[in-house]
A tleap script that builds the chain and sets N, CA, C and O, in Angstrom:
source leaprc.protein.ff14SB
mol = sequence {
  NASP GLU ARG GLN THR GLU ASP PHE ILE GLY
  LEU ASN THR PRO MET ASN THR LEU PHE ILE
  CYS SER LEU PRO PHE ILE ALA ALA ASP TYR
  PRO GLN VAL ILE GLY SER THR ILE LEU LEU
  VAL ALA THR THR ALA ILE THR SER PHE LEU
  LEU VAL SER GLU ILE LYS ILE PHE SER LEU
  LYS PHE SER ASP LEU SER TRP ALA LYS ASN
  LYS ILE LYS PHE ILE PHE LEU ILE LEU SER
  ALA ILE LEU ILE ALA VAL LEU GLN PHE ALA
  ALA ILE PRO PHE VAL LEU VAL LEU TYR ILE
  THR LEU SER ILE VAL HIE PHE ARG GLY ILE
  ALA GLY SER ASP SER GLN VAL LEU CLYS
}
set mol.1.N position { 36.021 -118.076 -247.131 }
set mol.1.CA position { 35.713 -119.445 -246.756 }
set mol.1.C position { 35.149 -120.173 -247.976 }
set mol.1.O position { 34.126 -119.764 -248.526 }
set mol.2.N position { 35.794 -121.219 -248.387 }
set mol.2.CA position { 35.400 -121.964 -249.588 }
set mol.2.C position { 34.077 -122.700 -249.433 }
set mol.2.O position { 33.474 -123.095 -250.431 }
set mol.3.N position { 33.616 -122.892 -248.202 }
set mol.3.CA position { 32.339 -123.581 -247.978 }
set mol.3.C position { 31.149 -122.664 -248.240 }
set mol.3.O position { 30.008 -123.127 -248.229 }
set mol.4.N position { 31.388 -121.384 -248.475 }
set mol.4.CA position { 30.302 -120.424 -248.593 }
set mol.4.C position { 30.177 -119.830 -249.993 }
set mol.4.O position { 29.874 -118.645 -250.131 }
set mol.5.N position { 30.401 -120.618 -251.013 }
set mol.5.CA position { 30.316 -120.094 -252.373 }
set mol.5.C position { 28.872 -119.904 -252.819 }
set mol.5.O position { 28.571 -118.948 -253.535 }
set mol.6.N position { 27.975 -120.797 -252.409 }
set mol.6.CA position { 26.570 -120.687 -252.810 }
set mol.6.C position { 25.631 -120.412 -251.645 }
set mol.6.O position { 24.560 -119.839 -251.840 }
set mol.7.N position { 26.008 -120.802 -250.462 }
set mol.7.CA position { 25.195 -120.615 -249.269 }
set mol.7.C position { 26.075 -120.035 -248.172 }
set mol.7.O position { 27.283 -119.877 -248.348 }
set mol.8.N position { 25.458 -119.721 -247.042 }
set mol.8.CA position { 26.199 -119.178 -245.908 }
set mol.8.C position { 26.362 -120.242 -244.835 }
set mol.8.O position { 25.551 -121.161 -244.724 }
set mol.9.N position { 27.409 -120.106 -244.057 }
set mol.9.CA position { 27.578 -120.894 -242.843 }
set mol.9.C position { 27.357 -119.899 -241.710 }
set mol.9.O position { 28.170 -118.998 -241.506 }
set mol.10.N position { 26.277 -120.055 -240.985 }
set mol.10.CA position { 25.896 -119.102 -239.949 }
set mol.10.C position { 25.062 -117.979 -240.541 }
set mol.10.O position { 24.981 -117.819 -241.759 }
set mol.11.N position { 24.452 -117.215 -239.668 }
set mol.11.CA position { 23.613 -116.094 -240.097 }
set mol.11.C position { 24.480 -115.058 -240.800 }
set mol.11.O position { 25.539 -114.678 -240.301 }
set mol.12.N position { 24.020 -114.603 -241.965 }
set mol.12.CA position { 24.808 -113.607 -242.690 }
set mol.12.C position { 24.642 -112.224 -242.047 }
set mol.12.O position { 23.602 -111.911 -241.467 }
set mol.13.N position { 25.668 -111.429 -242.164 }
set mol.13.CA position { 25.700 -110.118 -241.526 }
set mol.13.C position { 24.591 -109.189 -242.009 }
set mol.13.O position { 24.005 -108.497 -241.176 }
set mol.14.N position { 24.263 -109.128 -243.310 }
set mol.14.CA position { 23.176 -108.239 -243.727 }
set mol.14.C position { 21.825 -108.577 -243.076 }
set mol.14.O position { 21.078 -107.670 -242.708 }
set mol.15.N position { 21.511 -109.854 -242.932 }
set mol.15.CA position { 20.247 -110.224 -242.299 }
set mol.15.C position { 20.266 -109.840 -240.818 }
set mol.15.O position { 19.269 -109.351 -240.287 }
set mol.16.N position { 21.390 -110.062 -240.163 }
set mol.16.CA position { 21.508 -109.674 -238.761 }
set mol.16.C position { 21.390 -108.153 -238.614 }
set mol.16.O position { 20.734 -107.664 -237.694 }
set mol.17.N position { 22.023 -107.419 -239.515 }
set mol.17.CA position { 21.961 -105.956 -239.485 }
set mol.17.C position { 20.538 -105.466 -239.687 }
set mol.17.O position { 20.088 -104.559 -238.985 }
set mol.18.N position { 19.832 -106.049 -240.628 }
set mol.18.CA position { 18.432 -105.683 -240.861 }
set mol.18.C position { 17.612 -105.898 -239.596 }
set mol.18.O position { 16.800 -105.052 -239.222 }
set mol.19.N position { 17.827 -107.022 -238.949 }
set mol.19.CA position { 17.109 -107.327 -237.711 }
set mol.19.C position { 17.419 -106.290 -236.627 }
set mol.19.O position { 16.503 -105.737 -236.019 }
set mol.20.N position { 18.704 -106.027 -236.386 }
set mol.20.CA position { 19.098 -105.081 -235.338 }
set mol.20.C position { 18.585 -103.673 -235.654 }
set mol.20.O position { 18.126 -102.966 -234.758 }
set mol.21.N position { 18.660 -103.268 -236.914 }
set mol.21.CA position { 18.189 -101.935 -237.301 }
set mol.21.C position { 16.672 -101.795 -237.203 }
set mol.21.O position { 16.162 -100.679 -237.112 }
set mol.22.N position { 15.953 -102.905 -237.220 }
set mol.22.CA position { 14.493 -102.842 -237.107 }
set mol.22.C position { 14.032 -102.637 -235.665 }
set mol.22.O position { 12.892 -102.230 -235.437 }
set mol.23.N position { 14.894 -102.911 -234.698 }
set mol.23.CA position { 14.486 -102.841 -233.293 }
set mol.23.C position { 13.974 -101.464 -232.856 }
set mol.23.O position { 12.961 -101.411 -232.158 }
set mol.24.N position { 14.616 -100.345 -233.227 }
set mol.24.CA position { 14.057 -99.045 -232.826 }
set mol.24.C position { 12.668 -98.777 -233.425 }
set mol.24.O position { 11.824 -98.152 -232.781 }
set mol.25.N position { 12.436 -99.244 -234.641 }
set mol.25.CA position { 11.126 -99.056 -235.261 }
set mol.25.C position { 10.067 -99.901 -234.556 }
set mol.25.O position { 8.928 -99.466 -234.380 }
set mol.26.N position { 10.451 -101.099 -234.161 }
set mol.26.CA position { 9.534 -101.962 -233.417 }
set mol.26.C position { 9.269 -101.356 -232.041 }
set mol.26.O position { 8.143 -101.407 -231.545 }
set mol.27.N position { 10.301 -100.785 -231.426 }
set mol.27.CA position { 10.164 -100.177 -230.100 }
set mol.27.C position { 9.176 -99.022 -230.107 }
set mol.27.O position { 8.514 -98.768 -229.100 }
set mol.28.N position { 9.067 -98.323 -231.225 }
set mol.28.CA position { 8.118 -97.218 -231.313 }
set mol.28.C position { 6.681 -97.706 -231.140 }
set mol.28.O position { 5.855 -97.009 -230.551 }
set mol.29.N position { 6.383 -98.900 -231.652 }
set mol.29.CA position { 5.031 -99.451 -231.553 }
set mol.29.C position { 4.846 -100.394 -230.366 }
set mol.29.O position { 3.736 -100.541 -229.857 }
set mol.30.N position { 5.930 -101.033 -229.926 }
set mol.30.CA position { 5.854 -102.030 -228.850 }
set mol.30.C position { 6.943 -101.770 -227.806 }
set mol.30.O position { 7.838 -102.598 -227.636 }
set mol.31.N position { 6.882 -100.629 -227.102 }
set mol.31.CA position { 7.959 -100.299 -226.157 }
set mol.31.C position { 8.090 -101.299 -225.010 }
set mol.31.O position { 9.189 -101.503 -224.494 }
set mol.32.N position { 6.999 -101.916 -224.610 }
set mol.32.CA position { 7.044 -102.866 -223.499 }
set mol.32.C position { 7.840 -104.114 -223.860 }
set mol.32.O position { 8.450 -104.732 -222.987 }
set mol.33.N position { 7.842 -104.488 -225.127 }
set mol.33.CA position { 8.570 -105.682 -225.554 }
set mol.33.C position { 10.055 -105.380 -225.693 }
set mol.33.O position { 10.891 -106.093 -225.139 }
set mol.34.N position { 10.379 -104.340 -226.420 }
set mol.34.CA position { 11.778 -104.002 -226.679 }
set mol.34.C position { 12.458 -103.474 -225.416 }
set mol.34.O position { 13.679 -103.572 -225.293 }
set mol.35.N position { 11.697 -102.923 -224.484 }
set mol.35.CA position { 12.264 -102.401 -223.250 }
set mol.35.C position { 12.661 -103.470 -222.247 }
set mol.35.O position { 13.240 -103.154 -221.208 }
set mol.36.N position { 12.365 -104.704 -222.533 }
set mol.36.CA position { 12.673 -105.801 -221.624 }
set mol.36.C position { 14.167 -106.129 -221.661 }
set mol.36.O position { 14.707 -106.488 -222.707 }
set mol.37.N position { 14.822 -106.004 -220.516 }
set mol.37.CA position { 16.250 -106.312 -220.427 }
set mol.37.C position { 16.514 -107.770 -220.768 }
set mol.37.O position { 17.479 -108.089 -221.462 }
set mol.38.N position { 15.661 -108.644 -220.281 }
set mol.38.CA position { 15.830 -110.077 -220.550 }
set mol.38.C position { 15.759 -110.346 -222.050 }
set mol.38.O position { 16.562 -111.111 -222.584 }
set mol.39.N position { 14.809 -109.723 -222.723 }
set mol.39.CA position { 14.672 -109.925 -224.168 }
set mol.39.C position { 15.892 -109.398 -224.919 }
set mol.39.O position { 16.370 -110.040 -225.855 }
set mol.40.N position { 16.392 -108.243 -224.518 }
set mol.40.CA position { 17.558 -107.676 -225.199 }
set mol.40.C position { 18.812 -108.526 -224.984 }
set mol.40.O position { 19.600 -108.710 -225.912 }
set mol.41.N position { 18.998 -109.039 -223.779 }
set mol.41.CA position { 20.149 -109.911 -223.513 }
set mol.41.C position { 20.004 -111.211 -224.298 }
set mol.41.O position { 20.972 -111.697 -224.883 }
set mol.42.N position { 18.798 -111.774 -224.310 }
set mol.42.CA position { 18.555 -113.013 -225.061 }
set mol.42.C position { 18.774 -112.786 -226.556 }
set mol.42.O position { 19.369 -113.625 -227.232 }
set mol.43.N position { 18.295 -111.655 -227.071 }
set mol.43.CA position { 18.481 -111.324 -228.488 }
set mol.43.C position { 19.966 -111.209 -228.822 }
set mol.43.O position { 20.412 -111.711 -229.854 }
set mol.44.N position { 20.721 -110.559 -227.962 }
set mol.44.CA position { 22.166 -110.428 -228.166 }
set mol.44.C position { 22.841 -111.793 -228.189 }
set mol.44.O position { 23.666 -112.072 -229.058 }
set mol.45.N position { 22.488 -112.635 -227.236 }
set mol.45.CA position { 23.095 -113.970 -227.158 }
set mol.45.C position { 22.726 -114.823 -228.368 }
set mol.45.O position { 23.584 -115.495 -228.942 }
set mol.46.N position { 21.454 -114.796 -228.755 }
set mol.46.CA position { 20.994 -115.631 -229.873 }
set mol.46.C position { 21.610 -115.176 -231.189 }
set mol.46.O position { 22.106 -115.999 -231.958 }
set mol.47.N position { 21.583 -113.867 -231.457 }
set mol.47.CA position { 22.146 -113.400 -232.731 }
set mol.47.C position { 23.662 -113.595 -232.769 }
set mol.47.O position { 24.218 -113.892 -233.826 }
set mol.48.N position { 24.330 -113.433 -231.638 }
set mol.48.CA position { 25.779 -113.685 -231.592 }
set mol.48.C position { 26.077 -115.141 -231.910 }
set mol.48.O position { 26.997 -115.440 -232.672 }
set mol.49.N position { 25.299 -116.047 -231.325 }
set mol.49.CA position { 25.475 -117.472 -231.609 }
set mol.49.C position { 25.227 -117.762 -233.088 }
set mol.49.O position { 26.003 -118.477 -233.722 }
set mol.50.N position { 24.144 -117.208 -233.635 }
set mol.50.CA position { 23.797 -117.491 -235.033 }
set mol.50.C position { 24.862 -116.989 -236.007 }
set mol.50.O position { 25.104 -117.618 -237.037 }
set mol.51.N position { 25.495 -115.869 -235.692 }
set mol.51.CA position { 26.532 -115.323 -236.570 }
set mol.51.C position { 27.750 -116.233 -236.680 }
set mol.51.O position { 28.383 -116.283 -237.734 }
set mol.52.N position { 28.086 -116.945 -235.623 }
set mol.52.CA position { 29.280 -117.793 -235.638 }
set mol.52.C position { 28.953 -119.283 -235.712 }
set mol.52.O position { 29.860 -120.116 -235.691 }
set mol.53.N position { 27.685 -119.622 -235.798 }
set mol.53.CA position { 27.283 -121.031 -235.815 }
set mol.53.C position { 27.640 -121.693 -237.144 }
set mol.53.O position { 27.966 -121.023 -238.124 }
set mol.54.N position { 27.572 -122.993 -237.152 }
set mol.54.CA position { 27.844 -123.782 -238.359 }
set mol.54.C position { 26.548 -124.170 -239.076 }
set mol.54.O position { 26.537 -125.112 -239.870 }
set mol.55.N position { 25.469 -123.456 -238.803 }
set mol.55.CA position { 24.191 -123.737 -239.457 }
set mol.55.C position { 24.277 -123.257 -240.905 }
set mol.55.O position { 24.658 -122.116 -241.165 }
set mol.56.N position { 23.923 -124.133 -241.840 }
set mol.56.CA position { 23.905 -123.738 -243.257 }
set mol.56.C position { 22.655 -122.913 -243.524 }
set mol.56.O position { 21.544 -123.321 -243.186 }
set mol.57.N position { 22.848 -121.746 -244.135 }
set mol.57.CA position { 21.754 -120.826 -244.431 }
set mol.57.C position { 21.791 -120.527 -245.932 }
set mol.57.O position { 22.842 -120.203 -246.485 }
set mol.58.N position { 20.634 -120.640 -246.579 }
set mol.58.CA position { 20.618 -120.404 -248.023 }
set mol.58.C position { 20.858 -118.935 -248.337 }
set mol.58.O position { 20.496 -118.046 -247.565 }
set mol.59.N position { 21.468 -118.706 -249.470 }
set mol.59.CA position { 21.740 -117.361 -249.951 }
set mol.59.C position { 20.595 -116.925 -250.860 }
set mol.59.O position { 19.924 -117.763 -251.462 }
set mol.60.N position { 20.375 -115.638 -250.957 }
set mol.60.CA position { 19.336 -115.130 -251.852 }
set mol.60.C position { 19.893 -114.761 -253.224 }
set mol.60.O position { 19.251 -114.028 -253.977 }
set mol.61.N position { 21.072 -115.258 -253.551 }
set mol.61.CA position { 21.637 -115.048 -254.884 }
set mol.61.C position { 20.913 -115.960 -255.870 }
set mol.61.O position { 20.684 -117.137 -255.590 }
set mol.62.N position { 20.560 -115.410 -257.015 }
set mol.62.CA position { 19.894 -116.180 -258.063 }
set mol.62.C position { 20.826 -116.315 -259.258 }
set mol.62.O position { 21.306 -115.314 -259.789 }
set mol.63.N position { 21.087 -117.555 -259.685 }
set mol.63.CA position { 21.853 -117.756 -260.915 }
set mol.63.C position { 20.898 -117.790 -262.104 }
set mol.63.O position { 21.272 -117.447 -263.226 }
set mol.64.N position { 19.667 -118.207 -261.844 }
set mol.64.CA position { 18.585 -118.138 -262.826 }
set mol.64.C position { 17.283 -118.031 -262.047 }
set mol.64.O position { 17.291 -118.078 -260.817 }
set mol.65.N position { 16.176 -117.890 -262.743 }
set mol.65.CA position { 14.894 -117.707 -262.062 }
set mol.65.C position { 14.006 -118.945 -262.101 }
set mol.65.O position { 12.791 -118.836 -261.932 }
set mol.66.N position { 14.587 -120.108 -262.318 }
set mol.66.CA position { 13.778 -121.325 -262.390 }
set mol.66.C position { 13.249 -121.703 -261.008 }
set mol.66.O position { 13.938 -121.561 -259.998 }
set mol.67.N position { 12.008 -122.186 -260.994 }
set mol.67.CA position { 11.375 -122.619 -259.752 }
set mol.67.C position { 12.145 -123.788 -259.134 }
set mol.67.O position { 12.353 -123.820 -257.921 }
set mol.68.N position { 12.561 -124.731 -259.950 }
set mol.68.CA position { 13.213 -125.946 -259.451 }
set mol.68.C position { 14.480 -125.634 -258.656 }
set mol.68.O position { 14.719 -126.238 -257.610 }
set mol.69.N position { 15.286 -124.702 -259.139 }
set mol.69.CA position { 16.550 -124.392 -258.469 }
set mol.69.C position { 16.390 -123.403 -257.317 }
set mol.69.O position { 17.256 -123.320 -256.445 }
set mol.70.N position { 15.302 -122.665 -257.310 }
set mol.70.CA position { 15.154 -121.570 -256.351 }
set mol.70.C position { 13.882 -121.646 -255.515 }
set mol.70.O position { 13.430 -120.634 -254.979 }
set mol.71.N position { 13.313 -122.818 -255.403 }
set mol.71.CA position { 12.043 -122.985 -254.691 }
set mol.71.C position { 12.086 -122.378 -253.287 }
set mol.71.O position { 11.192 -121.617 -252.915 }
set mol.72.N position { 13.100 -122.703 -252.521 }
set mol.72.CA position { 13.196 -122.220 -251.138 }
set mol.72.C position { 13.312 -120.696 -251.091 }
set mol.72.O position { 12.772 -120.063 -250.184 }
set mol.73.N position { 14.004 -120.111 -252.051 }
set mol.73.CA position { 14.164 -118.657 -252.098 }
set mol.73.C position { 12.843 -117.971 -252.416 }
set mol.73.O position { 12.491 -116.970 -251.793 }
set mol.74.N position { 12.106 -118.516 -253.394 }
set mol.74.CA position { 10.811 -117.936 -253.744 }
set mol.74.C position { 9.821 -118.055 -252.589 }
set mol.74.O position { 9.086 -117.111 -252.300 }
set mol.75.N position { 9.800 -119.206 -251.931 }
set mol.75.CA position { 8.906 -119.397 -250.787 }
set mol.75.C position { 9.247 -118.385 -249.695 }
set mol.75.O position { 8.357 -117.754 -249.124 }
set mol.76.N position { 10.529 -118.235 -249.412 }
set mol.76.CA position { 10.958 -117.275 -248.395 }
set mol.76.C position { 10.546 -115.852 -248.771 }
set mol.76.O position { 10.010 -115.126 -247.934 }
set mol.77.N position { 10.787 -115.449 -250.004 }
set mol.77.CA position { 10.458 -114.083 -250.425 }
set mol.77.C position { 8.960 -113.813 -250.384 }
set mol.77.O position { 8.538 -112.730 -249.978 }
set mol.78.N position { 8.156 -114.782 -250.800 }
set mol.78.CA position { 6.699 -114.614 -250.784 }
set mol.78.C position { 6.186 -114.515 -249.351 }
set mol.78.O position { 5.415 -113.612 -249.027 }
set mol.79.N position { 6.614 -115.444 -248.491 }
set mol.79.CA position { 6.170 -115.407 -247.094 }
set mol.79.C position { 6.661 -114.144 -246.386 }
set mol.79.O position { 5.939 -113.570 -245.571 }
set mol.80.N position { 7.869 -113.715 -246.689 }
set mol.80.CA position { 8.402 -112.485 -246.094 }
set mol.80.C position { 7.597 -111.268 -246.531 }
set mol.80.O position { 7.295 -110.395 -245.718 }
set mol.81.N position { 7.251 -111.209 -247.806 }
set mol.81.CA position { 6.455 -110.086 -248.313 }
set mol.81.C position { 5.095 -110.032 -247.623 }
set mol.81.O position { 4.609 -108.952 -247.286 }
set mol.82.N position { 4.486 -111.188 -247.416 }
set mol.82.CA position { 3.192 -111.239 -246.724 }
set mol.82.C position { 3.348 -110.755 -245.281 }
set mol.82.O position { 2.556 -109.941 -244.807 }
set mol.83.N position { 4.366 -111.255 -244.590 }
set mol.83.CA position { 4.599 -110.829 -243.206 }
set mol.83.C position { 4.831 -109.324 -243.113 }
set mol.83.O position { 4.278 -108.661 -242.235 }
set mol.84.N position { 5.639 -108.789 -244.009 }
set mol.84.CA position { 5.939 -107.355 -243.985 }
set mol.84.C position { 4.705 -106.527 -244.324 }
set mol.84.O position { 4.490 -105.467 -243.737 }
set mol.85.N position { 3.894 -107.000 -245.264 }
set mol.85.CA position { 2.668 -106.279 -245.617 }
set mol.85.C position { 1.702 -106.217 -244.435 }
set mol.85.O position { 1.019 -105.213 -244.232 }
set mol.86.N position { 1.654 -107.285 -243.668 }
set mol.86.CA position { 0.713 -107.349 -242.546 }
set mol.86.C position { 1.275 -106.686 -241.288 }
set mol.86.O position { 0.575 -105.919 -240.628 }
set mol.87.N position { 2.525 -106.974 -240.956 }
set mol.87.CA position { 3.082 -106.541 -239.670 }
set mol.87.C position { 4.044 -105.359 -239.759 }
set mol.87.O position { 4.459 -104.826 -238.730 }
set mol.88.N position { 4.398 -104.949 -240.949 }
set mol.88.CA position { 5.365 -103.880 -241.194 }
set mol.88.C position { 6.689 -104.176 -240.487 }
set mol.88.O position { 7.205 -105.286 -240.618 }
set mol.89.N position { 7.255 -103.222 -239.741 }
set mol.89.CA position { 8.566 -103.448 -239.116 }
set mol.89.C position { 8.537 -104.584 -238.099 }
set mol.89.O position { 9.553 -105.244 -237.879 }
set mol.90.N position { 7.403 -104.813 -237.490 }
set mol.90.CA position { 7.299 -105.894 -236.505 }
set mol.90.C position { 7.492 -107.261 -237.153 }
set mol.90.O position { 7.686 -108.252 -236.450 }
set mol.91.N position { 7.443 -107.327 -238.478 }
set mol.91.CA position { 7.622 -108.597 -239.188 }
set mol.91.C position { 9.083 -109.037 -239.244 }
set mol.91.O position { 9.358 -110.223 -239.424 }
set mol.92.N position { 10.012 -108.115 -239.096 }
set mol.92.CA position { 11.429 -108.438 -239.289 }
set mol.92.C position { 11.905 -109.595 -238.393 }
set mol.92.O position { 12.571 -110.497 -238.902 }
set mol.93.N position { 11.600 -109.613 -237.095 }
set mol.93.CA position { 12.020 -110.779 -236.299 }
set mol.93.C position { 11.410 -112.088 -236.811 }
set mol.93.O position { 12.063 -113.132 -236.789 }
set mol.94.N position { 10.171 -112.028 -237.267 }
set mol.94.CA position { 9.529 -113.229 -237.809 }
set mol.94.C position { 10.182 -113.652 -239.121 }
set mol.94.O position { 10.300 -114.844 -239.402 }
set mol.95.N position { 10.602 -112.684 -239.918 }
set mol.95.CA position { 11.312 -112.985 -241.167 }
set mol.95.C position { 12.641 -113.672 -240.846 }
set mol.95.O position { 13.033 -114.617 -241.531 }
set mol.96.N position { 13.324 -113.205 -239.820 }
set mol.96.CA position { 14.584 -113.838 -239.411 }
set mol.96.C position { 14.351 -115.284 -238.972 }
set mol.96.O position { 15.092 -116.183 -239.370 }
set mol.97.N position { 13.331 -115.504 -238.159 }
set mol.97.CA position { 13.004 -116.870 -237.719 }
set mol.97.C position { 12.619 -117.733 -238.917 }
set mol.97.O position { 13.022 -118.892 -239.003 }
set mol.98.N position { 11.844 -117.175 -239.838 }
set mol.98.CA position { 11.459 -117.890 -241.055 }
set mol.98.C position { 12.696 -118.269 -241.869 }
set mol.98.O position { 12.797 -119.395 -242.357 }
set mol.99.N position { 13.623 -117.345 -242.014 }
set mol.99.CA position { 14.858 -117.562 -242.776 }
set mol.99.C position { 15.665 -118.725 -242.201 }
set mol.99.O position { 16.122 -119.601 -242.936 }
set mol.100.N position { 15.831 -118.723 -240.904 }
set mol.100.CA position { 16.603 -119.782 -240.251 }
set mol.100.C position { 15.858 -121.110 -240.315 }
set mol.100.O position { 16.453 -122.148 -240.608 }
set mol.101.N position { 14.558 -121.076 -240.040 }
set mol.101.CA position { 13.758 -122.307 -240.063 }
set mol.101.C position { 13.739 -122.932 -241.449 }
set mol.101.O position { 13.957 -124.136 -241.588 }
set mol.102.N position { 13.480 -122.128 -242.480 }
set mol.102.CA position { 13.469 -122.660 -243.846 }
set mol.102.C position { 14.838 -123.202 -244.240 }
set mol.102.O position { 14.926 -124.211 -244.940 }
set mol.103.N position { 15.897 -122.545 -243.801 }
set mol.103.CA position { 17.248 -123.030 -244.107 }
set mol.103.C position { 17.493 -124.389 -243.485 }
set mol.103.O position { 17.996 -125.297 -244.146 }
set mol.104.N position { 17.141 -124.534 -242.221 }
set mol.104.CA position { 17.345 -125.815 -241.539 }
set mol.104.C position { 16.525 -126.906 -242.201 }
set mol.104.O position { 17.034 -127.998 -242.453 }
set mol.105.N position { 15.252 -126.622 -242.486 }
set mol.105.CA position { 14.387 -127.614 -243.140 }
set mol.105.C position { 14.922 -127.948 -244.531 }
set mol.105.O position { 14.981 -129.117 -244.911 }
set mol.106.N position { 15.309 -126.929 -245.282 }
set mol.106.CA position { 15.813 -127.117 -246.645 }
set mol.106.C position { 17.067 -127.989 -246.660 }
set mol.106.O position { 17.132 -128.967 -247.405 }
set mol.107.N position { 18.048 -127.645 -245.855 }
set mol.107.CA position { 19.303 -128.392 -245.876 }
set mol.107.C position { 19.183 -129.749 -245.211 }
set mol.107.O position { 19.920 -130.671 -245.560 }
set mol.108.N position { 18.286 -129.891 -244.275 }
set mol.108.CA position { 18.055 -131.208 -243.691 }
set mol.108.C position { 17.430 -132.112 -244.750 }
set mol.108.O position { 17.763 -133.295 -244.824 }
set mol.109.N position { 16.527 -131.571 -245.572 }
set mol.109.CA position { 15.919 -132.342 -246.658 }
set mol.109.C position { 16.927 -132.742 -247.712 }
set mol.109.O position { 16.875 -133.858 -248.230 }
set mol.110.N position { 17.846 -131.846 -248.037 }
set mol.110.CA position { 18.883 -132.143 -249.030 }
set mol.110.C position { 19.891 -133.134 -248.460 }
set mol.110.O position { 20.329 -134.058 -249.145 }
set mol.111.N position { 20.250 -132.929 -247.201 }
set mol.111.CA position { 21.297 -133.738 -246.591 }
set mol.111.C position { 20.874 -135.188 -246.407 }
set mol.111.O position { 21.688 -136.100 -246.555 }
set mol.112.N position { 19.608 -135.402 -246.086 }
set mol.112.CA position { 19.152 -136.757 -245.823 }
set mol.112.C position { 19.982 -137.381 -244.728 }
set mol.112.O position { 20.125 -136.807 -243.649 }
set mol.113.N position { 20.519 -138.523 -244.986 }
set mol.113.CA position { 21.344 -139.192 -243.978 }
set mol.113.C position { 22.834 -139.066 -244.276 }
set mol.113.O position { 23.659 -139.537 -243.492 }
set mol.114.N position { 23.192 -138.438 -245.393 }
set mol.114.CA position { 24.608 -138.356 -245.786 }
set mol.114.C position { 25.396 -137.311 -245.011 }
set mol.114.O position { 26.553 -137.546 -244.662 }
set mol.115.N position { 24.786 -136.157 -244.736 }
set mol.115.CA position { 25.494 -135.106 -244.013 }
set mol.115.C position { 24.524 -134.429 -243.059 }
set mol.115.O position { 23.373 -134.845 -242.927 }
set mol.116.N position { 24.998 -133.387 -242.400 }
set mol.116.CA position { 24.186 -132.738 -241.389 }
set mol.116.C position { 24.037 -131.258 -241.694 }
set mol.116.O position { 24.885 -130.657 -242.353 }
set mol.117.N position { 22.936 -130.674 -241.201 }
set mol.117.CA position { 22.736 -129.240 -241.311 }
set mol.117.C position { 23.691 -128.540 -240.355 }
set mol.117.O position { 24.326 -127.548 -240.714 }
set mol.118.N position { 23.786 -129.053 -239.155 }
set mol.118.CA position { 24.716 -128.515 -238.164 }
set mol.118.C position { 25.987 -129.334 -238.225 }
set mol.118.O position { 25.979 -130.516 -237.880 }
set mol.119.N position { 27.063 -128.736 -238.653 }
set mol.119.CA position { 28.323 -129.479 -238.788 }
set mol.119.C position { 29.146 -129.347 -237.535 }
set mol.119.O position { 30.242 -129.902 -237.454 }
savepdb mol mol.pdb
quit
């Protein structure tokens, strides 16, 4: 897809895989949460939607390490590291929400009134 040379359209598969693979580790500490049928069905529906959605999501590819070009990536990595240090595996769902939220905010800021985050 030519629209995805620098960013992703929809949730990228590696991030979704990381999230799904974290669920058994989270279940070890929070069985009451992961054992919820409603939560598992909702998680399946939400991640399925995100994988095929037209939401623009920033890529973590770096062409250089300048702050100006990579501000959103550095902010995401720093906040993710803090979440993981504090919550360990339980941080992964929050990292996913952070990733999507920062992407929407980032592209909405870039788009202004000329284009849309959701196409």
